[in-house]
PADREN-635694 format. One record per residue (C-alpha): x, y, z; residue in one letter. Coordinates in steps of 0.1 Angstrom, whole numbers, plus 2048, in hexadecimal, padded with zeros to 3 digits. Layout:
% residues N
XYZA;...
//
This chain:
% residues 93
6DD61B181M;6D760D15FI;6B360315BK;6945FD145I;67461014CV;652604140V;62E60F146M;6135F614DC;5F95F4131N;5DC5EF149R;5E1609165C;5FE61F156R;61461A175Q;63A61E16FL;652601176H;678604177R;68E5E5176Y;6B45E4178P;6C45D4159C;6D65BB171A;6B45AA175Q;6B659D152F;6C857B150Q;6D557412DW;6D4550120E;6DE5420FFR;6BF5350EFE;6CA5260CEA;6E65220B6A;6E251E090D;6FE51207BN;70152F063G;713530041F;735537050R;730538076A;71553008FP;6FB54B096E;6F254B0BBR;6D15580CAE;6D25670EDH;6B3570102C;6AB581123A;688582131T;67A59414FL;65558E159A;6465A4174K;6225AA181T;6155CD186C;6015D51A6S;5E25D6190C;5E85B1186G;5F55B8162Q;6115A0158T;62E5B2147M;64859F133I;6685AF125I;67D59A10ET;69E5A30FEF;6AA58E0E1T;6CC5910D1C;6DC57F0B5W;70257B0B4E;713575092Y;72F57008EP;73A5670B1R;73E5850C7G;72C59D0B0V;7085AA0B4E;6F65A2094N;6D35AD09EA;6BE5B40BDS;69A5B80C7D;6855C10E6I;6625B40EAN;64B5C0106I;6285B410FT;6115C3128G;6255E412AA;633600115D;658608113L;66162A11FL;687628125L;6A160D11DN;6C461212AD;6CB5EC129C;6E25DC110A;6CF5CC0F3A;6E85AF0F4C;6FE59E10FP;7235A2110D;7305880F9F;74F573103P;76D57A0EDH;
//
């Protein structure tokens, strides 16, 4: 199973989440010089048994259409240990 593994910042408990739990959405589009640049985001928010909120956000920029231009992962409340998830969604052709 393809997954992401994080460790809670408060109690150090490990958490494993399947990549399928991330639902990609197109957040914004900016009319670039030659073609629009599109921003896609996927966020997963979970609460550890100790009460710590953990938020994992993937952000991906597509420019030109169908091509990954840049990507980022931001995690609050936990540390990233393993990421087998795609940094970007499958773009339509």
